[in-house]
Structures are given as structure tokens and as C-alpha cells.
C-alpha positions in Angstrom: 83.6 -260.4 180.0 80.6 -261.6 178.6 79.9 -261.6 174.7 76.5 -260.2 172.7 76.0 -264.1 172.1 76.3 -264.8 176.3 73.6 -262.2 176.7 71.3 -263.3 173.8 71.6 -266.7 175.0 70.4 -265.4 178.4 67.3 -263.2 177.1 66.8 -266.4 174.9 66.4 -268.4 178.2 63.9 -266.3 179.8 62.0 -265.2 176.7 62.8 -267.9 174.0 63.1 -266.1 170.5 61.4 -269.2 169.1 58.3 -268.3 170.9 57.9 -264.9 169.2 54.8 -264.4 166.9 55.5 -265.5 163.2 55.2 -262.1 161.9 57.7 -261.0 164.6 61.7 -260.0 164.3 62.7 -260.4 167.8 66.7 -261.5 168.3 69.5 -260.0 167.2 69.1 -257.0 164.8 72.7 -255.6 164.2 76.3 -255.9 165.4 78.4 -259.0 166.4 77.9 -262.3 168.7 81.4 -262.0 169.3 81.6 -258.5 170.7 82.7 -258.1 174.2 80.2 -256.3 176.2 80.8 -254.0 179.5 77.8 -251.8 178.9 74.4 -252.6 177.9 71.6 -249.8 177.4 68.2 -250.8 177.6 65.1 -249.3 176.0 61.8 -249.8 174.8 62.3 -248.4 171.2 65.7 -247.9 169.7 65.5 -244.7 168.3 68.0 -241.8 167.2 68.4 -240.7 170.8 68.6 -243.7 172.3 71.7 -245.0 169.9 73.2 -241.5 171.0 72.7 -242.1 174.5 74.3 -245.4 173.9 77.3 -243.9 172.0 77.7 -241.2 174.7 77.9 -243.8 177.5 80.5 -245.8 176.0 77.9 -249.2 175.4 78.5 -251.9 173.0 75.1 -253.3 173.0 71.2 -252.0 172.9 68.8 -254.3 174.2 65.1 -253.3 173.2 61.7 -254.5 173.4 60.3 -253.4 169.7 62.4 -254.5 167.0 64.5 -251.9 165.5 63.9 -253.7 161.9 60.5 -254.5 161.4 58.8 -253.8 158.3 61.1 -254.5 155.1 63.1 -251.7 154.1 64.0 -250.7 150.4 66.5 -248.2 151.6 68.5 -247.3 154.5 69.3 -244.1 155.3 71.6 -242.3 157.9 68.7 -241.0 159.7 67.6 -244.6 160.4 68.4 -246.0 164.1 69.4 -249.4 162.4 72.0 -247.3 160.4 73.0 -245.3 163.3 73.4 -248.5 165.3 75.7 -249.9 162.8 77.8 -246.6 161.7 78.6 -246.6 165.7 79.6 -250.5 165.7 76.8 -251.0 168.2 74.9 -254.7 168.5 71.4 -254.8 169.3 69.1 -257.4 170.5 65.3 -257.0 170.3 62.9 -259.2 172.4 59.3 -258.2 171.4 56.5 -261.1 171.2 58.9 -263.5 173.1 58.9 -261.0 175.9 55.3 -260.2 175.8 54.5 -264.1 176.4 57.4 -264.6 179.1 56.8 -265.4 182.6 58.2 -262.5 184.1 57.9 -260.5 180.8 56.1 -257.4 179.6 52.6 -258.6 181.2 54.0 -259.8 184.6 56.0 -256.5 185.2 52.8 -254.4 184.1 50.7 -256.4 186.8 53.3 -256.0 189.4 53.3 -252.0 188.6 49.5 -252.1 188.9 49.9 -253.6 192.2 48.1 -257.0 191.1 51.2 -258.9 191.6 51.8 -262.2 190.2 48.7 -263.4 188.1 48.0 -266.3 186.2 47.8 -266.3 182.6 44.4 -266.3 180.8 45.2 -269.9 178.9 47.8 -272.2 179.0 49.1 -272.0 175.5 49.1 -269.6 172.4 49.4 -265.9 172.0 46.5 -265.4 174.6 48.7 -266.8 177.3 50.3 -263.7 177.5 47.2 -261.9 178.8 47.2 -261.9 182.8 44.1 -262.4 185.3 43.5 -260.6 188.5 40.6 -261.0 190.9 39.6 -258.4 193.5 38.5 -259.7 196.4 35.4 -257.1 196.0 33.6 -255.8 193.2 35.1 -252.5 191.9 33.6 -249.6 189.9 35.1 -249.1 186.5 35.9 -245.5 187.3 37.9 -246.6 190.6 39.8 -248.9 188.2 40.8 -246.4 185.9 41.8 -244.1 188.3 44.1 -246.9 190.1 45.8 -247.7 186.6 46.1 -243.8 185.8 48.1 -243.3 189.1 50.1 -246.4 189.0 51.2 -245.6 185.3 51.3 -241.9 185.8 49.3 -241.1 182.7 46.2 -240.4 181.1 43.6 -243.4 180.2 40.6 -243.9 178.3 37.9 -246.5 179.3 34.5 -247.8 178.3 31.7 -249.0 180.7 29.8 -252.1 179.9 27.7 -251.4 182.7 28.9 -254.0 185.4 31.2 -254.0 188.2 34.7 -255.2 188.0 35.8 -258.1 189.8 38.0 -260.4 187.2 40.5 -258.3 185.1 42.4 -259.3 182.1 45.7 -257.0 181.7 47.5 -257.2 178.3 50.1 -254.5 177.7 50.6 -253.0 174.3 48.0 -254.1 171.7 45.9 -256.4 173.7 42.1 -255.7 172.2 42.3 -258.7 169.8 42.1 -260.6 173.0 38.9 -259.0 174.1 36.2 -261.5 173.2 38.3 -264.5 174.6 38.5 -262.5 177.9 34.8 -262.2 177.6 34.4 -265.9 177.1 36.4 -266.3 180.1 34.4 -264.4 182.6 36.5 -261.2 182.6 34.8 -257.8 183.2 37.5 -255.5 182.3 40.6 -255.6 179.9 43.3 -253.3 181.1 45.6 -252.8 177.8 47.5 -250.2 175.7 45.7 -249.5 172.9 42.1 -249.3 171.6 40.2 -247.7 169.2 36.6 -246.8 169.0 35.4 -250.2 167.5 37.2 -251.8 170.5 35.3 -250.1 172.9 32.0 -250.2 171.1 32.7 -254.5 170.7 33.5 -254.8 174.0 30.4 -253.3 175.4 28.6 -255.4 173.1 30.5 -258.5 174.4 29.9 -257.3 178.1 33.5 -256.6 178.9 34.8 -253.0 179.9 38.2 -251.7 178.5 40.7 -249.3 179.8 43.4 -248.1 177.5 46.2 -246.6 179.3 48.9 -246.1 176.0 51.0 -248.7 174.8 54.2 -246.9 175.7 52.8 -246.8 179.2 52.0 -250.2 179.6 55.4 -251.9 178.1 58.1 -249.6 179.8 57.8 -251.2 183.3 59.5 -254.1 181.7 62.6 -252.3 180.9 63.5 -251.8 184.5 63.2 -255.6 184.8 65.4 -256.6 182.3 68.0 -254.6 182.8 68.0 -255.6 186.5 68.1 -259.3 185.1 71.0 -258.8 182.9 72.9 -256.8 185.4 72.6 -259.7 188.0 73.5 -262.5 185.7 76.5 -260.6 184.1 77.7 -258.1 186.4 77.7 -255.5 183.2 77.1 -251.9 183.7 73.3 -251.7 182.5 71.6 -248.3 181.7 68.1 -247.5 181.0 67.8 -245.0 178.6 65.7 -241.6 178.9 62.5 -242.1 177.0 59.3 -240.7 176.8 55.8 -241.9 175.1 55.8 -240.7 171.3 52.4 -239.3 171.7 51.2 -236.5 174.2 48.0 -235.7 175.8 47.1 -232.4 175.9 43.3 -231.1 178.0 41.9 -228.1 176.5 40.1 -225.8 179.3 
């Protein structure tokens, strides 16, 4: 029977924790390395509902993408998911930017979901290596690609149009607009990411790159199933994907 440390070491082998950004908090977040594991719950975020799901299903370990402990805390109340984990005797491992940058991680799962298949990284090293690049055989209109993304991810998208056809596409799940200038410098016509604000869209138009914002949750959730399958194949333990939905919803007024 594997332990938390065995599963930690396996995740570390495919998404090394040492590769995380200096501001990140990937790694073990709660529990004990020595705890034996028969059931693992996978989630994008460790929320109160995810902890309850883990308890109801007899899990010993929760593995998430986003760190359950991220910003410094001055108090730990009973409504805090980190408190709930400890109170339930559950261990937690979080693989955040280490999984963003990993081969087969967040952005490879996203490109596969979009129908782009396996794509090369934008650069060979640094944080920008998490960005994947796909080239259409023939140029697309931005609206056509936006519709493709919306359908693949089952969500509404927002997009800007820099005024040129789309052939070379950069893909970065979550919050990828920090890389828009670099993507434009590398000849990308479009950046598909999760989050973008008003000024990101404006800056993209100035830089000559269109942007599709498809939602932070929606662009990162595909990796959860991928990681669940990898753990199940490696250890033969019961792996359950917690039911989750995006924390923000979209409403259209007619």
C-alpha cells in the first residue's frame, strides 16, 4: 500500500516541486508522509465541499492544483479548508506552478482538450516555457477560434481582435497574460488563456496579438483527470475526481 510520501515522490518526478515559482507554495500542505493511502481525491481547489467529499468517500489524501495554503494566515478558523483537512486527518499535496510548467501538465492537458494535441513550448526555459504553441495548417478568423475554444471547454469566452488572421497560437491556462508581449515577439497571432482584464486586451491589440480569455477554472480543470489517471496507473489506488464548478458564473440578460 503506498504512503503519502510515495505519491508525493511520484508527483515530484513528473512535476518537480523545485521548479515552482519562488512565490508559490507547492508540495505537501497538510498531514503526514507516513500515512497509508487507499483512496485519493483529486481537485483543482481544496474547498470545504472537496474536504467533505474526501471524508464521505474514505480518502486519506487530497491532491490539488491550487495550494490550499497560499497567502500568510494570522488565524486558522474552523471554516478554513486547511483546518478542515487537519481536523479530518487528511493529508494534502498541492502541485501548482510546478504542474503548470511540467511536460504533460496543465498546458498540455489544455492543448489536448482544445484539439491541438501535443504542442511545443514557447521557450526552452524559465516560466514562459509553460506556454505551448500550436500552428493551424491554414489561417483562421479569431471568431472561429473563439467558438472552437468555447465549445471544447463548454464555457463562454471573451476575446479581442488585433485585426489579423490567426495561424500561430500560444496557449497558457490560468493567468497567462503576463506572457502576451513575449508571445507576440515570437510571432504568435493569438494567446488563449484563462484570465484577462480590460488593459490586457488593449495591450494585446497594441502588441498585435489577439487574446481569448476562457476562464481560469475552465482552462486548468482538464489536468485534474490527467493527474488522477496517472496516480491510478502508478499505484492502483482508488482515485476520485471531486465534483467542482467555476466559482464565478456567467449570466446573459435578454
